[in-house]
C-alpha positions in Angstrom: 28.5 76.5 6.1 29.5 77.5 2.6 28.9 73.9 1.4 25.4 73.8 2.8 24.4 77.0 0.9 25.2 75.1 -2.4 22.7 72.4 -1.4 19.0 72.9 -2.1 16.5 73.2 0.7 15.3 69.7 0.1 18.8 68.3 0.1 19.6 70.1 3.4 16.4 68.7 4.9 17.2 65.2 3.8 20.8 65.5 5.1 19.4 66.5 8.6 17.0 63.6 8.6 19.7 61.2 7.7 22.0 62.5 10.5 19.1 62.3 13.0 18.3 58.7 12.0 21.9 57.7 12.3 22.1 59.3 15.7 19.0 57.4 16.8 20.3 54.2 15.5 23.6 54.6 17.4 21.7 55.3 20.6 19.5 52.2 20.1 22.7 50.1 19.6 23.9 51.2 23.1 20.5 50.5 24.6 20.5 47.0 23.2 23.9 46.3 24.6 25.7 46.1 21.3 29.4 46.8 21.5 30.3 49.7 19.1 33.7 48.1 18.7 32.1 45.0 17.2 31.1 47.1 14.2 34.7 47.8 13.5 35.7 44.2 13.7 33.4 42.1 11.5 33.4 38.3 12.2 35.6 36.0 10.2 33.9 34.7 7.1 32.0 31.5 7.8 28.5 30.2 7.8 26.7 28.8 10.7 23.4 27.2 9.9 21.4 24.2 11.2 24.4 22.8 13.1 26.7 23.3 10.1 29.8 25.5 10.3 31.1 26.2 6.8 34.0 28.3 5.8 33.9 30.4 2.6 36.0 28.8 -0.2 37.3 32.0 -1.9 35.7 30.9 -5.2 32.9 33.4 -5.9 30.6 30.9 -7.6 30.9 28.4 -4.8 30.5 31.1 -2.2 27.3 32.3 -3.9 25.9 28.8 -3.9 26.8 28.3 -0.3 25.1 31.6 0.7 22.0 30.6 -1.1 21.9 27.2 0.5 22.5 28.8 3.9 19.6 31.2 3.3 17.3 28.3 2.5 18.4 26.3 5.6 17.7 29.4 7.7 14.2 29.6 6.2 13.7 25.9 7.0 14.8 26.4 10.6 12.3 29.3 10.9 9.6 27.1 9.5 10.4 24.3 11.9 10.2 26.7 14.8 6.8 27.9 13.6 5.7 24.3 13.2 6.8 23.3 16.7 4.9 26.4 18.0 1.8 24.9 16.6 1.4 26.6 13.3 0.0 24.5 10.5 2.4 24.7 7.5 1.2 24.9 3.9 2.1 22.3 1.3 4.9 24.2 -0.2 6.4 25.0 3.2 6.3 21.3 4.1 8.1 20.5 0.8 10.7 23.0 1.7 11.2 21.5 5.2 11.5 18.0 3.6 14.3 19.2 1.3 16.6 20.1 4.3 18.7 16.9 4.2 19.4 17.4 0.4 20.5 21.0 1.0 22.8 20.0 3.9 24.4 17.3 1.6 24.9 20.0 -1.1 26.4 22.4 1.4 28.9 19.7 2.6 29.8 18.8 -1.0 30.5 22.5 -1.8 32.5 23.1 1.3 35.0 20.2 0.6 
């Protein structure tokens, strides 16, 4: 309790809010069926995207490029899902979808 007296009223209030939010988050994880042990054991580094399974290279520059390409491929997959659901895509979105093969080739080249 001595440590709390050194904190300002606002800091104590924020600390309590943060603890309550963390507690709610933990409870939600249980409700959603998430295994709390899974948080202690993160998955092995690798990227799964659009049917491609790519391992990280260990080279920070290549890994960064791989992550960016993976992010773009995930966005393309989302756009394709929306398109198949009947949504009309805009011109820039269609261009992004058409660049998928080029991105997959880049990803394969980087992962070699």
